[in-house]
C-alpha positions as CSV (number, residue, x, y, z in Angstrom):
1,X,8.2,16.7,-37.0
2,X,4.4,16.9,-37.5
3,X,2.6,18.2,-34.5
4,X,0.3,15.8,-32.8
5,X,-3.3,16.4,-33.6
6,X,-5.2,18.1,-30.8
7,X,-8.9,17.3,-30.4
8,X,-10.9,19.8,-28.4
9,X,-13.9,18.9,-26.2
10,X,-16.5,20.9,-24.4
11,X,-18.7,19.8,-21.4
12,X,-21.7,21.7,-20.3
13,X,-23.1,20.6,-16.9
14,X,-24.0,21.9,-13.5
15,X,-21.4,22.0,-10.7
16,X,-21.7,18.6,-9.0
17,X,-20.9,17.8,-5.4
18,X,-20.7,14.3,-4.0
19,X,-24.4,14.3,-3.0
20,X,-25.5,15.2,-6.4
21,X,-23.3,12.6,-8.0
22,X,-24.7,9.9,-5.7
23,X,-28.2,10.9,-6.8
24,X,-27.3,10.8,-10.5
25,X,-25.6,7.5,-10.1
26,X,-28.5,6.2,-8.0
27,X,-26.1,5.0,-5.4
28,X,-27.6,3.1,-2.6
29,X,-26.5,3.7,1.0
30,X,-27.5,0.2,2.0
31,X,-24.5,-2.0,2.6
32,X,-24.1,-5.8,2.8
33,X,-24.0,-6.9,6.4
34,X,-21.5,-9.4,7.7
35,X,-24.1,-12.1,8.1
36,X,-25.2,-11.7,4.5
37,X,-21.6,-11.9,3.3
38,X,-21.2,-15.1,5.5
39,X,-24.4,-16.6,4.0
40,X,-23.2,-15.9,0.5
41,X,-19.8,-17.4,1.1
42,X,-21.3,-20.5,2.6
43,X,-24.0,-20.9,0.0
44,X,-23.3,-24.2,-2.0
45,X,-24.3,-25.0,-5.5
46,X,-23.1,-27.5,-8.2
47,X,-21.0,-25.1,-10.2
48,X,-19.5,-23.5,-7.1
49,X,-18.6,-26.9,-5.7
50,X,-16.9,-27.9,-8.9
51,X,-15.0,-24.6,-9.0
52,X,-13.9,-25.0,-5.4
53,X,-12.7,-28.6,-6.2
54,X,-10.7,-27.6,-9.2
55,X,-9.2,-24.7,-7.4
56,X,-8.1,-27.0,-4.5
57,X,-6.8,-29.7,-6.8
58,X,-5.4,-28.0,-9.8
59,X,-4.2,-31.3,-11.3
60,X,-7.9,-32.2,-12.0
61,X,-8.2,-29.1,-14.2
62,X,-5.1,-29.5,-16.4
63,X,-4.3,-33.2,-16.5
64,X,-7.5,-34.3,-18.3
65,X,-6.6,-31.8,-21.1
66,X,-2.9,-32.9,-21.2
67,X,-1.7,-33.1,-24.8
68,X,0.6,-36.1,-25.2
69,X,1.6,-35.1,-28.7
70,X,2.6,-31.6,-27.8
71,X,4.0,-32.0,-24.2
72,X,5.0,-35.6,-23.6
73,X,8.5,-35.7,-25.2
74,X,9.6,-32.3,-23.7
75,X,8.3,-33.3,-20.3
76,X,10.1,-36.7,-20.5
77,X,13.5,-35.3,-21.4
78,X,13.1,-32.4,-18.8
79,X,12.0,-34.8,-16.1
80,X,14.9,-37.1,-16.5
81,X,17.4,-34.2,-16.7
82,X,16.0,-32.6,-13.5
83,X,15.9,-36.0,-11.8
84,X,19.6,-36.5,-12.5
85,X,20.3,-33.1,-11.1
86,X,18.2,-33.9,-8.0
87,X,20.6,-36.7,-7.0
88,X,23.8,-34.8,-6.3
89,X,22.0,-31.6,-5.2
90,X,19.7,-33.5,-2.8
91,X,22.7,-35.3,-1.2
92,X,24.8,-32.1,-1.1
93,X,22.0,-30.0,0.4
94,X,21.4,-32.7,3.0
95,X,24.9,-31.8,4.3
96,X,23.8,-28.2,4.7
97,X,20.8,-29.4,6.7
98,X,23.2,-31.5,8.9
99,X,21.3,-34.7,8.1
100,X,22.3,-37.9,6.3
101,X,22.5,-37.6,2.5
102,X,19.6,-40.1,2.0
103,X,17.3,-37.5,3.6
104,X,18.1,-35.2,0.8
105,X,16.8,-37.9,-1.6
106,X,13.6,-38.3,0.3
107,X,13.2,-34.5,0.2
108,X,13.5,-34.6,-3.6
109,X,10.8,-37.3,-3.9
110,X,7.8,-36.9,-1.6
111,X,7.3,-33.0,-1.8
112,X,7.7,-33.1,-5.5
113,X,4.8,-35.5,-5.9
114,X,2.6,-33.5,-3.6
115,X,3.3,-30.3,-5.5
116,X,2.4,-32.1,-8.7
117,X,-1.1,-32.5,-7.4
118,X,-1.6,-29.1,-5.7
119,X,0.8,-26.7,-7.4
120,X,-0.2,-24.2,-10.1
121,X,3.2,-23.3,-11.7
122,X,4.1,-25.4,-14.7
123,X,7.9,-24.7,-14.8
124,X,9.4,-24.4,-11.3
125,X,11.4,-27.3,-10.0
126,X,10.4,-28.0,-6.4
127,X,12.8,-29.8,-4.1
128,X,15.9,-29.1,-2.0
129,X,17.3,-25.5,-2.0
130,X,20.6,-24.2,-0.5
131,X,19.1,-21.4,1.5
132,X,16.4,-23.5,3.0
133,X,18.9,-26.2,3.8
134,X,21.3,-24.0,5.6
135,X,18.4,-22.5,7.7
136,X,17.3,-26.1,8.7
137,X,20.9,-26.9,9.4
138,X,21.1,-24.0,11.9
139,X,18.1,-25.4,13.8
140,X,19.4,-29.0,13.8
141,X,22.8,-28.0,15.0
142,X,21.4,-25.8,17.7
143,X,19.0,-28.4,19.2
144,X,21.2,-31.5,18.5
145,X,24.9,-30.3,18.8
146,X,27.8,-32.8,18.7
147,X,28.5,-32.1,22.3
148,X,25.3,-33.8,23.3
149,X,26.4,-37.1,21.8
150,X,29.9,-37.6,23.0
151,X,30.8,-41.2,24.1
152,X,33.9,-42.9,25.3
153,X,35.9,-44.9,22.8
154,X,37.7,-47.8,24.6
155,X,40.0,-48.4,21.6
156,X,41.4,-44.9,21.4
157,X,40.8,-44.0,25.1
158,X,39.2,-40.8,24.0
159,X,35.7,-39.4,23.4
160,X,34.0,-39.4,20.1
161,X,30.7,-38.4,18.6
162,X,28.0,-41.0,18.4
163,X,27.0,-40.3,14.8
164,X,24.1,-42.7,14.7
165,X,22.3,-41.2,17.7
166,X,23.1,-37.7,16.6
167,X,21.8,-38.2,13.1
168,X,18.6,-39.7,14.4
169,X,18.0,-36.7,16.7
170,X,18.8,-34.3,13.9
171,X,16.3,-36.0,11.6
172,X,13.6,-35.6,14.2
173,X,14.4,-31.9,14.6
174,X,14.5,-31.3,10.8
175,X,11.1,-33.2,10.4
176,X,9.5,-31.2,13.2
177,X,10.5,-27.8,11.9
178,X,9.6,-28.8,8.3
179,X,6.1,-30.0,9.4
180,X,5.5,-26.9,11.4
181,X,6.6,-24.6,8.5
182,X,4.2,-26.5,6.3
183,X,1.3,-25.8,8.7
184,X,2.2,-22.1,8.7
185,X,2.1,-22.0,4.9
186,X,-1.3,-23.9,4.8
187,X,-2.8,-21.5,7.4
188,X,-1.6,-18.5,5.5
189,X,-3.0,-19.9,2.3
190,X,-6.4,-20.6,3.8
191,X,-6.7,-17.0,5.1
192,X,-5.8,-15.7,1.6
193,X,-2.5,-14.3,2.9
194,X,-0.6,-14.9,-0.3
195,X,-0.1,-11.1,-0.8
196,X,2.5,-11.2,2.0
197,X,5.2,-11.8,-0.6
198,X,4.7,-8.3,-1.9
199,X,6.4,-7.0,1.2
200,X,9.5,-8.9,0.2
201,X,11.0,-6.5,-2.4
202,X,13.4,-7.7,-5.0
203,X,16.5,-5.9,-3.4
204,X,15.5,-7.5,-0.1
205,X,15.2,-11.0,-1.5
206,X,18.4,-10.8,-3.5
207,X,20.4,-9.3,-0.6
208,X,19.0,-12.0,1.7
209,X,19.9,-14.9,-0.7
210,X,23.3,-13.5,-1.2
211,X,23.9,-13.3,2.6
212,X,22.5,-16.9,3.0
213,X,24.9,-18.0,0.2
214,X,27.8,-16.8,2.3
215,X,26.5,-18.9,5.2
216,X,26.3,-21.9,2.8
217,X,29.9,-21.5,1.7
218,X,31.2,-21.1,5.2
219,X,29.3,-24.2,6.4
220,X,30.9,-26.3,3.6
221,X,34.5,-25.2,4.2
222,X,35.0,-28.0,6.7
223,X,34.4,-30.6,4.0
224,X,36.8,-28.8,1.6
225,X,39.7,-28.7,4.1
226,X,38.9,-31.9,6.0
227,X,38.7,-30.2,9.4
228,X,36.1,-30.4,12.2
229,X,35.2,-27.1,13.7
230,X,32.5,-26.6,16.3
231,X,29.1,-25.6,14.9
232,X,28.1,-22.2,16.3
233,X,24.5,-20.9,16.5
234,X,22.9,-17.6,17.1
235,X,23.9,-14.1,16.2
236,X,27.6,-13.6,15.1
237,X,27.9,-17.4,14.7
238,X,29.3,-16.9,11.1
239,X,32.1,-14.7,12.5
240,X,32.9,-17.3,15.2
241,X,33.0,-20.1,12.6
242,X,35.3,-18.2,10.3
243,X,37.7,-17.4,13.1
244,X,37.8,-21.0,14.2
245,X,38.3,-22.2,10.6
246,X,41.3,-19.9,10.4
247,X,42.8,-21.5,13.5
248,X,42.2,-25.0,12.1
249,X,43.6,-24.5,8.6
250,X,47.0,-25.9,9.6
251,X,45.2,-29.2,10.3
252,X,43.9,-29.4,6.7
253,X,43.7,-32.9,5.2
254,X,45.8,-32.6,2.0
255,X,43.9,-35.5,0.3
256,X,40.5,-33.8,0.9
257,X,41.8,-30.4,-0.3
258,X,43.2,-32.0,-3.5
259,X,39.8,-33.7,-4.2
260,X,38.0,-30.4,-3.6
261,X,40.2,-28.4,-5.9
262,X,40.0,-31.0,-8.7
263,X,36.2,-31.2,-8.4
264,X,35.7,-27.4,-8.4
265,X,38.0,-26.8,-11.4
266,X,36.4,-29.7,-13.3
267,X,32.9,-28.6,-12.6
268,X,33.6,-25.0,-13.6
269,X,35.2,-26.1,-16.9
270,X,32.4,-28.5,-17.6
271,X,29.7,-25.9,-17.0
272,X,31.5,-23.4,-19.2
273,X,31.6,-26.0,-21.9
274,X,27.9,-26.6,-21.4
275,X,27.2,-22.9,-21.8
276,X,29.4,-22.8,-25.0
277,X,27.6,-25.8,-26.5
278,X,24.1,-24.9,-25.3
279,X,22.8,-24.0,-28.7
280,X,24.2,-27.2,-30.3
281,X,23.2,-29.7,-27.7
282,X,19.5,-30.8,-27.4
283,X,20.0,-31.6,-23.7
284,X,22.6,-30.1,-21.3
285,X,25.5,-32.4,-20.2
286,X,24.7,-33.7,-16.7
287,X,27.8,-32.3,-15.3
288,X,27.0,-32.9,-11.6
289,X,25.9,-36.5,-12.2
290,X,29.2,-37.2,-14.1
291,X,31.2,-35.6,-11.3
292,X,29.4,-37.8,-8.7
293,X,29.9,-41.0,-10.8
294,X,33.6,-40.3,-11.5
295,X,34.4,-39.3,-7.9
296,X,32.6,-42.4,-6.6
297,X,34.6,-44.7,-8.9
298,X,37.9,-43.0,-8.1
299,X,37.2,-43.1,-4.3
300,X,36.2,-46.8,-4.5
301,X,39.3,-47.8,-6.6
302,X,41.9,-45.7,-4.7
303,X,40.2,-46.2,-1.3
304,X,40.4,-42.5,-0.5
305,X,38.8,-42.9,3.0
306,X,41.3,-45.4,4.4
307,X,44.5,-44.3,2.6
308,X,44.1,-40.5,2.8
309,X,41.4,-39.9,5.4
310,X,38.9,-38.4,2.9
311,X,35.5,-38.4,4.4
312,X,32.8,-40.1,2.3
313,X,29.0,-40.2,2.3
314,X,28.8,-43.5,4.1
315,X,25.8,-45.9,4.4
316,X,22.8,-45.0,2.1
317,X,19.9,-47.3,3.1
318,X,17.8,-48.6,0.2
319,X,14.1,-48.4,0.0
320,X,11.6,-46.0,1.6
321,X,10.8,-45.6,5.2
322,X,7.3,-45.7,6.7
323,X,5.8,-42.4,7.9
324,X,6.5,-41.2,11.4
325,X,4.6,-38.5,13.3
326,X,6.8,-35.5,14.0
327,X,7.9,-34.9,17.6
328,X,5.5,-32.3,18.8
329,X,7.6,-31.7,21.9
330,X,10.0,-29.8,19.7
331,X,7.5,-27.4,18.2
332,X,7.9,-24.8,21.0
333,X,11.6,-24.6,20.3
334,X,11.4,-24.3,16.5
335,X,8.3,-22.2,16.0
336,X,10.2,-19.0,15.1
337,X,12.5,-20.9,12.7
338,X,9.5,-22.6,11.1
339,X,7.8,-19.3,10.4
340,X,10.9,-18.0,8.8
341,X,11.2,-21.1,6.6
342,X,7.6,-20.7,5.6
343,X,8.0,-17.1,4.5
344,X,11.4,-17.6,2.8
345,X,10.4,-20.8,0.9
346,X,7.2,-19.3,-0.3
347,X,8.8,-16.0,-1.3
348,X,11.4,-17.7,-3.5
349,X,9.0,-20.1,-5.1
350,X,6.3,-17.5,-5.9
351,X,8.8,-15.0,-7.3
352,X,10.3,-17.6,-9.7
353,X,6.9,-19.0,-10.5
354,X,5.5,-15.6,-11.5
355,X,8.5,-15.0,-13.8
356,X,7.7,-18.1,-15.9
357,X,4.0,-17.5,-15.7
358,X,4.4,-14.1,-17.2
359,X,6.8,-15.5,-19.9
360,X,4.4,-18.2,-21.0
361,X,1.1,-16.5,-20.4
362,X,-0.6,-18.3,-17.6
363,X,-1.6,-17.5,-14.0
364,X,0.0,-18.6,-10.8
365,X,-2.4,-18.6,-7.8
366,X,-0.4,-17.2,-4.9
367,X,-2.7,-18.5,-2.2
368,X,-2.9,-22.0,-3.8
369,X,0.9,-22.0,-4.1
370,X,1.1,-21.4,-0.3
371,X,-1.2,-24.4,0.3
372,X,0.8,-26.5,-2.2
373,X,4.1,-25.8,-0.6
374,X,2.6,-26.2,2.9
375,X,1.2,-29.6,2.0
376,X,4.6,-30.6,0.5
377,X,6.4,-29.6,3.7
378,X,3.8,-30.9,6.2
379,X,3.4,-34.3,4.5
380,X,7.1,-34.4,3.9
381,X,7.6,-34.0,7.6
382,X,6.0,-37.4,8.2
383,X,8.5,-39.0,5.8
384,X,11.6,-37.4,7.5
385,X,12.1,-34.7,4.8
386,X,13.5,-31.2,5.4
387,X,12.0,-28.0,4.2
388,X,11.9,-27.5,0.4
389,X,11.4,-24.6,-2.0
390,X,12.3,-24.1,-5.6
391,X,15.8,-24.1,-7.2
392,X,16.7,-21.6,-9.8
393,X,19.3,-23.9,-11.5
394,X,17.0,-26.9,-11.8
395,X,14.1,-24.7,-12.9
396,X,16.3,-23.3,-15.7
397,X,17.2,-26.8,-16.8
398,X,13.6,-27.9,-16.6
399,X,12.5,-25.0,-18.8
400,X,15.4,-25.1,-21.3
401,X,15.1,-28.9,-21.9
402,X,11.4,-28.6,-23.0
403,X,9.4,-29.0,-19.8
404,X,5.9,-27.6,-20.3
405,X,3.8,-28.9,-17.4
406,X,4.0,-30.3,-13.9
407,X,4.5,-33.8,-15.4
408,X,8.2,-33.0,-15.7
409,X,8.4,-32.6,-12.0
410,X,6.6,-35.9,-11.4
411,X,9.0,-37.7,-13.8
412,X,12.0,-36.3,-11.9
413,X,10.5,-37.8,-8.7
414,X,10.3,-41.1,-10.4
415,X,14.0,-40.9,-11.3
416,X,14.8,-40.2,-7.6
417,X,12.5,-43.2,-6.6
418,X,14.5,-45.5,-8.9
419,X,17.8,-44.3,-7.3
420,X,16.5,-44.7,-3.7
421,X,15.2,-48.2,-4.3
422,X,18.0,-49.7,-6.3
423,X,21.1,-47.8,-6.9
424,X,21.5,-45.5,-3.9
425,X,24.0,-47.8,-2.2
426,X,26.4,-47.4,-5.1
427,X,27.2,-43.8,-4.0
428,X,28.4,-44.7,-0.5
429,X,32.0,-44.1,-1.4
430,X,31.3,-40.6,-2.8
431,X,33.6,-38.0,-1.0
432,X,31.7,-35.2,0.8
433,X,34.2,-32.8,-0.6
434,X,32.8,-33.4,-4.1
435,X,29.3,-32.6,-2.8
436,X,30.7,-29.4,-1.2
437,X,32.3,-28.5,-4.6
438,X,28.9,-29.0,-6.3
439,X,27.3,-26.5,-3.8
440,X,30.1,-23.9,-4.4
441,X,29.6,-24.1,-8.2
442,X,25.8,-23.9,-8.0
443,X,26.1,-20.8,-5.9
444,X,28.0,-18.8,-8.6
445,X,24.7,-17.3,-9.7
446,X,24.0,-15.9,-6.2
447,X,27.6,-14.5,-6.1
448,X,26.8,-12.5,-9.2
449,X,24.2,-10.7,-7.3
450,X,26.9,-8.5,-5.8
451,X,26.8,-6.7,-9.1
452,X,23.4,-5.4,-7.9
453,X,25.1,-2.9,-5.7
454,X,26.6,-0.6,-8.3
455,X,23.5,-1.0,-10.5
456,X,21.2,0.1,-7.6
457,X,23.6,2.9,-6.7
458,X,23.0,4.4,-10.2
459,X,19.2,3.7,-10.2
460,X,17.9,3.9,-6.7
461,X,20.1,4.5,-3.7
462,X,17.4,3.5,-1.1
463,X,17.0,0.1,-2.7
464,X,20.8,-0.2,-2.6
465,X,20.7,0.5,1.2
466,X,18.0,-2.1,1.6
467,X,20.2,-4.7,-0.3
468,X,23.2,-3.9,1.8
469,X,21.3,-3.8,5.1
470,X,19.6,-7.1,4.3
471,X,22.9,-8.7,3.4
472,X,24.6,-7.5,6.6
473,X,21.7,-8.5,8.8
474,X,21.7,-12.0,7.3
475,X,25.5,-12.3,7.8
476,X,25.5,-11.0,11.4
477,X,22.2,-12.3,12.8
478,X,21.9,-15.5,10.8
479,X,19.2,-16.2,8.2
480,X,16.2,-16.4,10.6
481,X,16.7,-13.3,12.6
482,X,18.3,-11.5,9.7
483,X,15.1,-11.9,7.6
484,X,13.0,-10.4,10.4
485,X,15.4,-7.5,10.8
486,X,15.6,-6.9,7.0
487,X,11.8,-6.8,6.7
488,X,11.6,-4.3,9.6
489,X,14.2,-2.1,8.0
490,X,12.4,-2.3,4.7
491,X,9.2,-1.2,6.3
492,X,11.1,1.8,7.9
493,X,12.3,2.8,4.4
494,X,8.7,2.6,3.2
495,X,7.7,5.0,5.9
496,X,10.6,7.3,5.0
497,X,9.8,7.2,1.3
498,X,6.1,7.8,1.8
499,X,6.5,11.0,3.8
500,X,4.2,13.5,2.0
501,X,5.2,16.5,-0.1
502,X,2.8,19.4,0.0
503,X,2.1,21.7,-2.9
504,X,-0.3,24.4,-4.0
505,X,-2.1,23.9,-7.3
506,X,-2.8,26.4,-10.1
507,X,-5.0,26.1,-13.2
508,X,-3.3,25.4,-16.5
509,X,-4.6,28.2,-18.8
510,X,-7.9,27.5,-20.5
511,X,-8.2,24.0,-19.1
512,X,-9.7,22.2,-16.2
513,X,-6.3,20.8,-15.3
514,X,-4.6,21.8,-12.1
515,X,-0.9,21.4,-11.5
516,X,1.7,22.8,-9.1
517,X,2.2,26.2,-10.7
518,X,3.4,29.7,-9.6
519,X,0.2,31.3,-10.7
520,X,-2.5,30.5,-8.2
521,X,-6.3,31.0,-8.3
522,X,-7.1,34.5,-6.8
523,X,-8.9,34.1,-3.5
524,X,-8.8,30.3,-3.6
525,X,-6.1,28.0,-2.2
526,X,-5.8,24.5,-3.7
527,X,-3.8,22.3,-1.3
528,X,-2.5,18.8,-2.2
529,X,-0.6,16.2,-0.2
530,X,1.3,13.5,-2.1
531,X,0.5,10.8,0.4
532,X,-2.5,9.5,2.2
533,X,-3.6,11.2,5.4
534,X,-3.3,9.1,8.6
535,X,-2.1,9.3,12.2
536,X,1.6,9.4,11.2
537,X,1.4,12.6,9.2
538,X,-1.9,14.3,10.3
539,X,-0.1,17.0,12.3
540,X,2.3,17.7,9.5
541,X,-0.7,18.1,7.1
542,X,-2.2,20.7,9.3
543,X,1.1,22.6,9.8
544,X,1.8,22.5,6.0
545,X,-1.6,23.9,5.3
546,X,-1.2,26.7,7.8
547,X,2.2,27.5,6.3
548,X,0.7,27.6,2.7
549,X,-2.2,29.7,4.0
550,X,0.2,32.4,5.1
551,X,-1.4,33.4,8.4
552,X,-1.1,31.6,11.7
553,X,-4.6,30.3,12.2
554,X,-3.9,29.4,15.8
555,X,-3.1,33.0,16.7
556,X,-6.2,34.3,15.0
557,X,-8.4,31.9,16.9
558,X,-6.6,32.6,20.1
559,X,-7.1,36.4,19.7
560,X,-10.8,35.8,18.8
561,X,-11.4,33.7,21.9
562,X,-9.6,36.2,24.2
563,X,-11.8,39.0,22.9
564,X,-15.0,36.9,23.4
565,X,-13.9,36.0,26.9
566,X,-13.1,39.7,27.7
567,X,-16.5,40.8,26.3
568,X,-18.2,38.3,28.6
569,X,-16.2,39.5,31.6
570,X,-17.1,43.1,30.9
571,X,-20.8,42.2,30.5
572,X,-20.6,40.4,33.9
573,X,-18.9,43.4,35.5
574,X,-21.5,45.8,34.1
575,X,-24.3,43.6,35.4
576,X,-22.7,43.5,38.8
577,X,-22.2,47.2,38.9
578,X,-25.8,47.9,37.9
579,X,-26.9,46.0,41.0
580,X,-24.6,47.9,43.3
581,X,-25.6,51.6,42.9
582,X,-23.3,52.9,45.7
583,X,-20.1,52.0,43.7
584,X,-18.9,54.5,41.2
585,X,-19.6,53.2,37.7
586,X,-16.6,52.6,35.6
587,X,-16.4,53.0,31.9
588,X,-16.5,49.8,29.8
589,X,-13.1,49.0,28.6
590,X,-12.5,48.3,25.0
591,X,-9.4,46.9,23.5
592,X,-8.2,49.7,21.2
593,X,-5.0,47.8,20.7
594,X,-6.0,44.6,19.0
595,X,-9.5,45.1,17.4
596,X,-10.9,42.3,15.4
597,X,-13.1,43.8,12.8
598,X,-15.5,42.2,10.4
599,X,-15.4,43.7,7.0
600,X,-15.3,43.0,3.4
601,X,-11.8,43.1,1.9
602,X,-11.7,43.2,-1.9
603,X,-8.1,42.1,-2.0
604,X,-7.5,40.0,1.1
605,X,-4.0,39.0,2.1
606,X,-5.2,35.4,2.4
607,X,-7.8,33.3,0.6
608,X,-11.5,33.1,1.2
609,X,-11.8,29.4,0.3
610,X,-9.5,26.4,0.6
611,X,-9.8,23.3,-1.6
612,X,-8.2,20.2,-0.2
613,X,-7.3,17.9,-3.1
614,X,-7.6,14.3,-1.6
615,X,-7.1,12.4,-4.9
616,X,-3.8,10.9,-3.6
617,X,-5.5,9.7,-0.4
618,X,-6.6,6.1,-0.5
619,X,-7.9,5.8,3.1
620,X,-8.5,7.8,6.2
621,X,-8.1,6.6,9.8
622,X,-9.9,8.1,12.7
623,X,-7.1,10.7,13.2
624,X,-7.3,11.7,9.5
625,X,-11.0,12.2,9.7
626,X,-10.6,14.2,12.9
627,X,-7.9,16.3,11.2
628,X,-10.2,17.2,8.3
629,X,-13.1,18.0,10.7
630,X,-10.8,20.3,12.7
631,X,-9.5,22.1,9.6
632,X,-13.0,22.8,8.3
633,X,-14.1,24.0,11.8
634,X,-11.1,26.2,12.5
635,X,-10.9,27.9,9.1
636,X,-14.7,28.2,9.1
637,X,-14.6,30.2,12.3
638,X,-12.5,32.9,10.5
639,X,-14.8,32.9,7.5
640,X,-12.7,30.7,5.2
641,X,-14.7,27.9,3.6
642,X,-13.0,24.5,3.2
643,X,-14.2,22.0,0.7
644,X,-12.8,18.6,-0.4
645,X,-12.2,17.4,-3.9
646,X,-11.2,14.1,-5.6
647,X,-12.3,11.8,-2.8
648,X,-12.3,8.1,-3.7
649,X,-15.2,6.0,-2.7
650,X,-13.3,4.4,0.1
651,X,-12.4,7.8,1.5
652,X,-16.0,8.9,1.4
653,X,-16.9,5.8,3.3
654,X,-14.2,6.6,5.9
655,X,-15.6,10.1,6.3
656,X,-19.1,8.7,6.7
657,X,-18.1,6.1,9.3
658,X,-15.7,8.5,11.1
659,X,-18.4,11.0,11.9
660,X,-17.3,13.8,9.5
661,X,-20.8,14.5,8.3
662,X,-23.6,15.8,10.5
663,X,-26.6,18.1,10.3
664,X,-24.4,21.1,9.3
665,X,-21.8,19.3,7.2
666,X,-23.1,17.3,4.3
667,X,-21.8,15.8,1.2
668,X,-22.3,19.2,-0.5
669,X,-18.8,20.1,0.6
670,X,-17.3,17.1,-1.4
671,X,-16.6,17.5,-5.1
672,X,-15.6,14.8,-7.6
673,X,-13.1,17.1,-9.4
674,X,-11.0,20.1,-8.4
675,X,-12.6,22.1,-11.2
676,X,-16.1,21.6,-9.8
677,X,-14.8,22.8,-6.4
678,X,-13.1,25.8,-8.0
679,X,-16.3,26.8,-9.9
680,X,-18.3,26.4,-6.7
681,X,-16.0,28.6,-4.7
682,X,-15.9,31.3,-7.4
683,X,-19.7,31.4,-7.7
684,X,-20.2,31.3,-4.0
685,X,-17.8,34.3,-3.5
686,X,-19.5,36.3,-6.2
687,X,-23.0,35.7,-5.0
688,X,-22.2,36.3,-1.3
689,X,-22.3,40.1,-0.6
690,X,-22.2,39.8,3.2
691,X,-19.5,37.2,3.6
692,X,-17.1,38.4,6.3
693,X,-13.7,37.3,7.5
694,X,-11.9,38.1,10.7
695,X,-8.9,40.2,10.4
696,X,-6.6,41.4,13.1
697,X,-6.1,45.2,12.8
698,X,-2.7,46.0,14.3
699,X,-2.4,49.5,12.9
700,X,-2.7,51.3,16.2
701,X,0.1,49.8,18.2
702,X,2.7,47.1,18.2
703,X,2.7,44.1,20.6
704,X,5.3,45.8,22.8
705,X,3.1,48.9,23.0
706,X,0.1,46.7,23.7
707,X,1.9,45.2,26.7
708,X,2.9,48.7,28.0
709,X,-0.6,50.0,27.8
710,X,-1.9,46.9,29.6
711,X,0.6,47.3,32.5
712,X,-0.2,51.0,32.7
713,X,-3.9,50.4,33.0
714,X,-3.4,47.7,35.6
715,X,-1.1,50.0,37.6
716,X,-3.7,52.9,37.6
717,X,-6.6,50.6,38.4
718,X,-4.7,49.0,41.4
719,X,-3.5,52.4,42.6
720,X,-7.1,53.7,42.6
721,X,-8.2,50.7,44.6
722,X,-5.4,51.2,47.1
723,X,-6.4,55.0,47.5
724,X,-10.1,54.0,48.2
725,X,-9.4,51.3,50.7
726,X,-6.3,52.5,52.6
727,X,-6.2,56.3,52.3
728,X,-9.7,57.8,52.1
729,X,-11.0,56.2,55.4
730,X,-8.3,57.9,57.4
731,X,-8.6,61.4,55.9
732,X,-11.4,62.7,58.4
733,X,-9.3,61.6,61.4
734,X,-6.3,63.5,60.0
């Protein structure tokens, strides 16, 4: 194999510190003030107003350039296909939200039209989504439980649930939490908070959606078995529900169970056939729509509800309802749930949107997506919709059937409008068990995410722990609290993974490259931390530097201070004795046991210069600046010069504002590269002939001997004082 060609280069220049670089680059110290920034941001011009308008209403930028010849056919087929899917999924996910099925159709219509105007993703299918629906269902069941709507039935002489009153109250709750979640998304978008999704890592999102899918499945088991368990809320509610379902299984409605099994098997076989024929069929078979139509016809002909007690959808009102202002009195009870819905809905939508944007080469504006979803939810709240996001299954269908723009989404909304206005009532005999079966089959993709665990075990065990912890938190604490706990746990792992590693650097032979090597620069210690320097690791940074330095700097400074204090005491004593001539002068005591000398050592046991490589550091807080200031001061007191290398511009600004520089400490101690700092330290050492360092000379005695001598001197001094005061005055009398 031919060796790679090596090209040599040579650079001849002076050693440059940060101050010199600033002069060469003509860097100005003047900074833009806050008022100037505010004036600039508020300054209005024609082009700026046009840009702001197009950014706020993306439809104005792409719709005038819409190519009918290239996009129309694909968008038409895609829109009809997705609209057909929206019908069964909207009705099914309404059951998850514990609201009437027609509310799911409303949620598949109004928000989709709003997103068409304000959204920036061309391929995602906005509408009902299982995870969002089950989160809304938890809120509606908590604030409007069946127990609040029990009425006496004179015909059966027993209590029963007033379904009409209960559903009306649950619709109010769902609309309130949806409207509030939309407001949260709008506010986050306006303050440019779209980057928040970066804190939702892929293992966290996948573990969360898998845990939420388990909640979805458990919530639909009552429709599969035809039983009526109580709806539990709060932590551990999933476990309570499963336990109660196990007790109620003997009461299973056989007719409902048979319908469920037939629907599940039929849907699975049809979807497998769809996958097998995907390359031969121009449009996927609308499996779910066929299941809904067939089940409705069978239920109507056989009369499943009356003969076998199979629960059906019931009344589906035709037409659209006028907007209603959400009940603001409920906001205080749903504010936490609304924020969780806002974060989860946005995280899922933006993640999927970025995948397709990367695939097709366009950009998705994260902040505008927040605003678009927020407007979809907040406006949808006026029309009794529940919170929406983006569905993976519908998005895949929209993309695979040729959808290229947001027009496909608008056409799917038109299909839903047609159903709501004219043919919605035809599905009143649809068994709810079939809708539950549709949900089960659509969740098979989320169930495959369990395969992430062995894959993460092989690639990154910490990510696997995040996945499992998020999954367990979601199961045990419910989706709302589970998400908060998962994010907190993920942040803890970030802190754990960003704990710094410290190393000493050496020069690669005949280069200006410095790497962790065994051969270090003689007389120069190059110290690097792998993480930024801030309050959480500042103490560790100092300790690690002291360990690499090889001598306990604290003990050296302590000994130096003791000597200086003793010298002052002796001077004060001598001055006192000089005034009192009657007292016998005592010899000045010198510490022969621990003498700190100042001398030149051609081969010192520790370096004369320390270079702190700050290239991995991206910011410094006040504690970090103080730590660097203390290091430079302490090592400087024992004659070891400390310089900084590789500081980023932001770090230099942090040093400036943090008070690191003063009359004695200037930017001359900062160097752009390690090599500049090394050359400076080497030249400084060679030129300086009087540079001294403190060194503890412990050749005369050990610490134990030092203590013995000290106690001996103290004993003799005290004994002499006792002789003068207590014995000598009485000798003449004796």
